[in-house]
C-alpha positions as CSV (number, residue, x, y, z in Angstrom):
1,X,1.0,29.7,11.6
2,X,2.9,28.2,8.7
3,X,1.7,24.7,7.8
4,X,4.1,21.8,7.2
5,X,3.2,21.9,3.5
6,X,4.1,25.5,3.3
7,X,7.4,24.7,5.1
8,X,8.1,22.0,2.6
9,X,7.4,24.2,-0.3
10,X,9.7,26.9,1.1
11,X,12.5,24.3,1.4
12,X,11.9,23.3,-2.2
13,X,12.0,26.9,-3.4
14,X,15.2,27.6,-1.4
15,X,16.9,24.6,-3.0
16,X,15.9,25.8,-6.5
17,X,17.2,29.3,-5.8
18,X,20.4,28.2,-4.2
19,X,21.4,25.5,-6.8
20,X,22.3,28.0,-9.5
21,X,24.3,30.0,-7.0
22,X,26.1,26.9,-5.9
23,X,26.9,26.0,-9.5
24,X,28.1,29.6,-10.1
25,X,30.6,29.4,-7.2
26,X,32.0,26.1,-8.6
27,X,32.4,27.7,-12.1
28,X,34.2,30.7,-10.6
29,X,36.7,28.6,-8.6
30,X,37.2,26.3,-11.6
31,X,38.2,29.4,-13.6
32,X,40.8,30.3,-11.0
33,X,42.3,26.9,-10.2
34,X,42.2,23.4,-11.5
35,X,42.1,21.8,-8.1
36,X,38.5,22.6,-7.4
37,X,37.0,21.0,-10.5
38,X,36.6,17.4,-9.3
39,X,33.1,15.9,-9.4
40,X,31.7,15.5,-5.8
41,X,32.2,11.9,-4.6
42,X,29.2,9.6,-4.9
43,X,28.1,8.2,-1.6
44,X,27.3,4.5,-1.6
45,X,25.4,4.5,1.7
46,X,21.6,4.7,1.5
47,X,19.2,5.4,4.3
48,X,16.0,3.5,3.6
49,X,12.9,4.6,5.5
50,X,10.0,2.2,5.4
51,X,7.3,0.6,7.6
52,X,8.2,-3.0,7.2
53,X,8.5,-4.0,10.9
54,X,6.6,-7.4,11.2
55,X,8.6,-10.6,11.1
56,X,8.0,-11.3,7.3
57,X,8.4,-7.6,6.4
58,X,11.8,-7.5,8.2
59,X,12.8,-10.6,6.4
60,X,11.9,-9.0,3.0
61,X,13.8,-5.8,3.9
62,X,16.8,-7.9,5.0
63,X,16.7,-9.7,1.7
64,X,16.8,-6.4,-0.2
65,X,19.6,-5.1,2.0
66,X,21.7,-8.3,1.2
67,X,21.2,-7.8,-2.5
68,X,22.1,-4.2,-2.2
69,X,25.3,-5.2,-0.5
70,X,26.1,-7.5,-3.4
71,X,26.0,-4.3,-5.5
72,X,28.6,-2.6,-3.3
73,X,26.0,-0.4,-1.5
74,X,25.2,-0.1,2.2
75,X,21.6,-0.2,3.3
76,X,21.0,1.8,6.5
77,X,17.7,0.6,7.8
78,X,15.1,3.1,9.1
79,X,12.1,1.0,9.9
80,X,9.2,2.9,11.5
81,X,6.4,0.8,13.2
82,X,2.8,1.5,12.5
83,X,0.2,-0.2,10.3
84,X,-0.5,1.4,6.8
85,X,2.6,3.6,7.1
86,X,1.0,6.2,9.3
87,X,4.0,6.6,11.6
88,X,6.5,6.5,8.7
89,X,4.7,9.3,6.9
90,X,5.0,11.5,10.0
91,X,8.7,10.8,10.4
92,X,9.3,11.5,6.7
93,X,7.7,14.9,6.9
94,X,9.6,15.9,10.1
95,X,12.9,14.8,8.5
96,X,12.2,16.7,5.3
97,X,11.4,19.8,7.4
98,X,14.7,19.4,9.2
99,X,16.5,19.1,5.7
100,X,17.5,15.5,6.7
101,X,15.4,13.4,4.2
102,X,16.5,9.8,3.8
103,X,17.9,8.8,0.4
104,X,15.3,6.1,-0.2
105,X,11.7,6.1,1.2
106,X,8.8,3.8,0.9
107,X,6.2,6.1,-0.6
108,X,3.0,4.7,-2.2
109,X,0.1,5.7,-4.4
110,X,-1.1,9.3,-4.4
111,X,1.7,10.3,-2.0
112,X,4.2,9.8,-4.8
113,X,2.7,12.7,-6.8
114,X,2.4,14.9,-3.7
115,X,6.2,14.6,-3.0
116,X,7.0,14.9,-6.7
117,X,4.9,18.1,-7.0
118,X,7.1,19.6,-4.2
119,X,10.2,18.8,-6.3
120,X,11.9,16.5,-3.8
121,X,12.0,13.3,-5.8
122,X,14.8,12.1,-8.1
123,X,13.7,11.4,-11.7
124,X,14.6,7.9,-12.7
125,X,14.0,8.3,-16.4
126,X,17.4,7.0,-17.4
127,X,17.0,3.8,-15.3
128,X,13.5,3.3,-16.7
129,X,14.5,3.9,-20.3
130,X,17.6,1.7,-20.1
131,X,15.7,-1.2,-18.6
132,X,12.6,-0.8,-20.7
133,X,10.2,-0.3,-17.8
134,X,7.5,1.0,-20.1
135,X,7.0,-2.5,-21.5
136,X,8.3,-4.6,-18.6
137,X,5.6,-3.4,-16.1
138,X,1.9,-3.7,-16.1
139,X,0.3,-0.4,-17.5
140,X,-1.2,0.4,-14.1
141,X,2.2,0.2,-12.5
142,X,3.8,2.3,-15.2
143,X,1.2,5.0,-14.7
144,X,1.6,4.9,-10.9
145,X,5.3,5.6,-10.8
146,X,5.1,8.6,-13.2
147,X,4.5,12.2,-12.5
148,X,4.3,14.7,-15.4
149,X,5.8,12.1,-17.7
150,X,8.8,11.5,-15.5
151,X,9.5,8.3,-13.6
152,X,9.8,9.1,-9.9
153,X,9.5,5.7,-8.2
154,X,10.7,2.2,-8.5
155,X,8.0,-0.5,-8.0
156,X,8.6,-3.5,-5.7
157,X,5.4,-5.6,-5.6
158,X,1.6,-5.7,-5.8
159,X,-0.6,-6.6,-2.8
160,X,-4.2,-7.9,-3.2
161,X,-6.4,-6.4,-0.5
162,X,-9.5,-8.4,-1.2
163,X,-8.1,-11.7,0.2
164,X,-10.0,-14.0,2.5
165,X,-7.8,-16.3,4.5
166,X,-9.4,-19.4,5.9
167,X,-8.3,-22.3,8.2
168,X,-8.2,-25.3,5.9
169,X,-8.2,-28.0,8.6
170,X,-11.1,-26.4,10.4
171,X,-13.1,-26.1,7.2
172,X,-12.4,-29.8,6.5
173,X,-13.3,-30.9,10.0
174,X,-16.6,-29.0,9.8
175,X,-17.2,-30.0,6.2
176,X,-17.5,-26.3,5.1
177,X,-17.4,-25.0,1.6
178,X,-15.7,-21.8,0.5
179,X,-18.2,-19.0,0.1
180,X,-18.5,-17.3,-3.3
181,X,-21.4,-14.9,-2.6
182,X,-22.5,-12.7,0.3
183,X,-25.4,-15.1,1.1
184,X,-23.0,-18.0,1.3
185,X,-20.7,-16.1,3.6
186,X,-23.7,-15.3,5.9
187,X,-24.6,-19.0,6.0
188,X,-21.0,-20.0,6.7
189,X,-20.7,-17.5,9.5
190,X,-23.9,-19.0,11.1
191,X,-22.5,-22.5,10.9
192,X,-19.2,-21.5,12.5
193,X,-20.9,-19.7,15.3
194,X,-23.1,-22.7,15.9
195,X,-19.9,-24.8,16.1
196,X,-18.5,-22.4,18.8
197,X,-16.0,-20.9,16.4
198,X,-15.4,-17.2,15.9
199,X,-16.0,-16.6,12.2
200,X,-13.8,-13.6,11.5
201,X,-10.6,-12.2,13.1
202,X,-10.8,-8.4,13.0
203,X,-9.4,-5.3,14.6
204,X,-11.2,-2.0,15.2
205,X,-8.2,-0.1,14.2
206,X,-9.5,2.6,11.7
207,X,-7.5,1.5,8.7
208,X,-8.3,-2.2,9.2
209,X,-12.0,-1.5,9.4
210,X,-11.9,0.7,6.4
211,X,-10.1,-2.1,4.5
212,X,-13.0,-4.4,5.3
213,X,-15.5,-1.8,4.2
214,X,-13.9,-1.1,0.8
215,X,-14.0,-4.9,0.3
216,X,-17.7,-4.8,0.8
217,X,-18.1,-1.9,-1.7
218,X,-16.1,-3.8,-4.3
219,X,-18.1,-7.0,-3.7
220,X,-21.4,-5.2,-3.9
221,X,-20.8,-3.2,-7.1
222,X,-17.3,-3.8,-8.7
223,X,-14.4,-1.5,-9.6
224,X,-16.4,1.2,-11.4
225,X,-18.5,2.1,-8.4
226,X,-15.5,1.8,-6.1
227,X,-13.7,4.4,-8.2
228,X,-16.8,6.7,-8.2
229,X,-16.7,6.7,-4.4
230,X,-13.0,6.7,-3.6
231,X,-11.2,8.2,-6.6
232,X,-13.8,10.6,-8.0
233,X,-15.4,11.2,-4.6
234,X,-18.8,11.6,-6.2
235,X,-21.2,12.9,-3.5
236,X,-24.2,11.5,-5.5
237,X,-22.7,8.0,-5.4
238,X,-22.9,8.0,-1.6
239,X,-26.7,8.0,-1.9
240,X,-26.8,4.9,-4.1
241,X,-28.6,1.9,-2.6
242,X,-25.4,-0.1,-2.9
243,X,-23.7,2.1,-0.4
244,X,-26.5,1.6,2.1
245,X,-26.3,-2.2,1.6
246,X,-22.5,-2.2,2.2
247,X,-23.0,-0.2,5.4
248,X,-25.7,-2.7,6.6
249,X,-23.5,-5.6,5.8
250,X,-20.5,-3.9,7.5
251,X,-22.4,-3.7,10.8
252,X,-23.8,-7.2,10.5
253,X,-20.2,-8.6,10.3
254,X,-19.6,-7.1,13.7
255,X,-21.5,-10.1,15.1
256,X,-18.9,-12.5,13.5
257,X,-16.0,-11.0,15.5
258,X,-14.7,-11.3,19.0
259,X,-16.5,-9.1,21.5
260,X,-15.5,-6.4,22.1
261,X,-13.8,-5.8,18.8
262,X,-10.5,-4.5,20.2
263,X,-8.1,-2.1,18.5
264,X,-4.9,-4.1,17.8
265,X,-2.2,-4.3,15.2
266,X,-2.8,-6.4,12.1
267,X,-0.2,-8.9,13.2
268,X,-2.3,-9.7,16.3
269,X,-5.3,-10.3,14.1
270,X,-3.3,-12.7,12.0
271,X,-2.0,-14.3,15.2
272,X,-5.5,-15.0,16.4
273,X,-6.3,-16.6,13.0
274,X,-3.1,-18.7,13.1
275,X,-4.0,-20.1,16.6
276,X,-7.3,-21.4,15.2
277,X,-9.2,-18.9,17.4
278,X,-11.0,-17.6,14.3
279,X,-11.9,-19.4,11.1
280,X,-11.2,-16.5,8.7
281,X,-9.7,-13.1,8.3
282,X,-10.1,-10.6,5.4
283,X,-6.9,-8.7,4.8
284,X,-4.2,-7.9,2.4
285,X,-2.0,-10.8,1.3
286,X,0.9,-9.5,3.5
287,X,-0.8,-11.8,6.0
288,X,0.4,-14.7,4.0
289,X,4.0,-13.6,4.3
290,X,3.5,-13.4,8.1
291,X,1.9,-16.8,8.3
292,X,4.7,-18.4,6.2
293,X,7.3,-16.7,8.4
294,X,5.7,-18.2,11.5
295,X,5.9,-21.7,10.0
296,X,2.4,-22.1,8.6
297,X,2.5,-23.4,5.0
298,X,0.2,-22.0,2.3
299,X,-2.3,-24.7,1.2
300,X,-1.6,-26.8,4.3
301,X,-2.6,-25.0,7.6
302,X,-4.4,-22.2,5.7
303,X,-5.2,-21.0,2.3
304,X,-6.8,-18.0,0.7
305,X,-9.5,-17.1,-1.8
306,X,-11.0,-13.8,-2.8
307,X,-13.5,-11.9,-0.7
308,X,-16.9,-13.3,-1.8
309,X,-18.2,-11.4,-4.8
310,X,-14.8,-10.1,-5.8
311,X,-13.3,-13.2,-7.4
312,X,-12.5,-11.6,-10.8
313,X,-11.4,-8.2,-9.2
314,X,-8.2,-7.0,-7.8
315,X,-8.2,-4.4,-5.0
316,X,-4.6,-3.4,-5.1
317,X,-1.8,-1.6,-3.3
318,X,1.7,-1.3,-4.7
319,X,4.9,-1.0,-2.7
320,X,7.3,1.5,-4.2
321,X,10.5,3.3,-3.4
322,X,11.2,6.9,-4.2
323,X,14.5,8.6,-4.0
324,X,15.0,12.1,-2.4
325,X,17.4,14.4,-4.2
326,X,19.1,16.1,-1.2
327,X,22.6,17.1,-2.3
328,X,22.6,14.8,-5.3
329,X,25.7,12.9,-3.9
330,X,23.8,9.6,-3.8
331,X,22.4,9.6,-7.3
332,X,24.5,6.7,-8.6
333,X,23.6,4.5,-5.6
334,X,19.9,5.5,-5.8
335,X,19.7,4.6,-9.5
336,X,21.5,1.3,-8.8
337,X,18.9,0.4,-6.2
338,X,16.0,1.4,-8.5
339,X,17.4,-0.9,-11.2
340,X,18.0,-3.8,-8.8
341,X,14.5,-4.0,-7.2
342,X,12.9,-4.4,-10.7
343,X,15.1,-7.3,-11.8
344,X,13.3,-10.6,-12.3
345,X,15.3,-12.5,-9.6
346,X,14.7,-9.8,-6.9
347,X,11.0,-9.5,-7.9
348,X,10.5,-13.2,-7.5
349,X,12.3,-13.6,-4.2
350,X,11.2,-10.4,-2.5
351,X,7.5,-10.9,-3.3
352,X,7.6,-14.6,-2.2
353,X,8.7,-13.4,1.2
354,X,6.4,-10.4,1.4
355,X,3.2,-12.1,0.2
356,X,2.8,-9.8,-2.8
357,X,3.3,-10.5,-6.5
358,X,5.6,-9.2,-9.2
359,X,5.1,-6.0,-11.1
360,X,6.6,-7.7,-14.2
361,X,4.2,-8.6,-17.0
362,X,6.3,-11.7,-17.9
363,X,6.5,-13.2,-14.4
364,X,5.8,-16.9,-14.3
365,X,2.6,-17.7,-12.3
366,X,3.4,-21.4,-12.4
367,X,6.2,-20.7,-9.9
368,X,3.8,-18.9,-7.5
369,X,1.8,-20.5,-4.7
370,X,-2.0,-20.6,-5.2
371,X,-2.7,-17.3,-3.4
372,X,0.0,-15.4,-5.4
373,X,-1.0,-17.0,-8.7
374,X,-4.7,-16.0,-8.3
375,X,-3.6,-12.4,-7.4
376,X,-1.2,-12.0,-10.3
377,X,-3.7,-13.4,-12.8
378,X,-6.5,-11.2,-11.6
379,X,-4.2,-8.1,-11.8
380,X,-3.1,-9.1,-15.3
381,X,-6.6,-8.8,-16.6
382,X,-6.2,-5.0,-16.8
383,X,-7.6,-1.8,-15.4
384,X,-11.2,-2.7,-15.8
385,X,-10.8,-5.4,-13.2
386,X,-8.6,-3.4,-10.8
387,X,-9.7,-1.2,-8.0
388,X,-7.1,1.2,-6.3
389,X,-7.3,0.8,-2.5
390,X,-8.6,3.8,-0.6
391,X,-6.9,2.7,2.6
392,X,-3.5,2.1,1.1
393,X,-3.3,5.5,-0.7
394,X,-3.9,4.2,-4.2
395,X,-7.2,6.0,-4.7
396,X,-6.7,9.4,-3.2
397,X,-4.5,11.8,-1.3
398,X,-3.6,11.5,2.4
399,X,-6.0,14.1,3.8
400,X,-9.0,12.8,1.8
401,X,-8.2,9.2,2.8
402,X,-8.0,10.1,6.5
403,X,-11.3,12.0,6.4
404,X,-13.1,9.1,4.7
405,X,-11.7,6.5,7.0
406,X,-12.8,8.6,10.1
407,X,-16.4,8.5,8.9
408,X,-16.3,4.7,8.2
409,X,-14.7,4.0,11.6
410,X,-17.3,6.1,13.5
411,X,-20.2,4.2,11.9
412,X,-18.7,0.9,12.9
413,X,-17.8,1.8,16.4
414,X,-21.0,3.7,17.3
415,X,-24.1,1.7,16.8
416,X,-26.2,4.8,17.3
417,X,-24.9,6.3,14.0
418,X,-27.4,5.5,11.2
419,X,-26.5,4.7,7.6
420,X,-28.3,7.9,6.6
421,X,-26.2,10.0,8.9
422,X,-23.1,8.4,7.5
423,X,-24.2,9.1,4.0
424,X,-24.7,12.8,4.8
425,X,-21.3,13.1,6.5
426,X,-19.4,11.4,3.7
427,X,-21.3,13.4,1.0
428,X,-20.4,16.6,2.8
429,X,-16.8,15.6,2.9
430,X,-16.8,14.8,-0.8
431,X,-18.4,18.1,-1.7
432,X,-15.7,20.0,0.3
433,X,-12.9,18.0,-1.2
434,X,-14.1,18.6,-4.7
435,X,-14.6,22.3,-4.0
436,X,-11.0,22.5,-2.7
437,X,-9.6,20.6,-5.7
438,X,-11.3,23.1,-8.0
439,X,-9.5,26.1,-6.4
């Protein structure tokens, strides 16, 4: 049976083989008649595939569509439901296999390189050079959007995954202080339970659990160890005592959640938090965008801090758009969109709606709310303080990510699974992945 990747590779090769033939036909007819030499018309309509389907995400997409319209372009929205872009990824693959790829797609992290390797992505070097992206963006962003020294994506915003949201009024009523360490978080959870309050809103959806776990890894040992596990996939790192401690803390936190811990969308988790049914939630700062859209003001009803133990670190995910080449009739419109999303005004407004922060090094943190300001300043410290999110495709490829998440999810859901068994399973996966990468 032919795999989807083999099919995609075949499509790429067919395009590469046919393009010279197509050009040869044009040259032949141009030599015979002057009427066939017109440049193909540029299409100003752009299909945009993404997974922004919550209230705040739709608002952010609508804002971009309106700005695109100001440029004389038409945004045809293709929003695919599903947390962490799982559904959108499947739709994209099926459309590419059907030779019907959208002109613009939300592709993030390692997935950018995977699609670029297959030869489907438009190179945006001219846009990047003209607009001085190499100095305008943070170095991490600049590296992320490149493949083999060509720019193949346009960055939109930076999300901070190690964000702890808390109910300000509840904390004030109970005279609770913000936790800065794991021990303080444990004491806080005990006080909340004693007061009859659920400490933490959480879903058992695999990607959401894995998000919580990588927060614990970062809190326990910082970005360097996080990279050893999730970027380098070092099997020996799994047997470090810090990994065991993160697993033990992960299971302990189960007692701080609603019982049973249901599998539900992230928006429902944030809804539980907004209704004062839980004192805290640990999630990416897209939750802030949703709370704002529901009418809850930052630093009034709620506020945010970093996951205890991660105050100086930034566990990041970056929203990016990539452009599919198709028949090259949309290049002008695609380049115009790429330029637009990186402009200071769009960066400021879009990220304020979405909950993320600007990719621009000269953005003004004084104009951001407290959550955004803390995120932007932490990211601006540089790569040594940054950790690429496993769950949100910043650390590794799709198949590796899914395999790691499955092991973490099983450990949390099944109390009979021991930390030692989890270590062995994950180490075996890492060895297999590293072996495959060497082939």
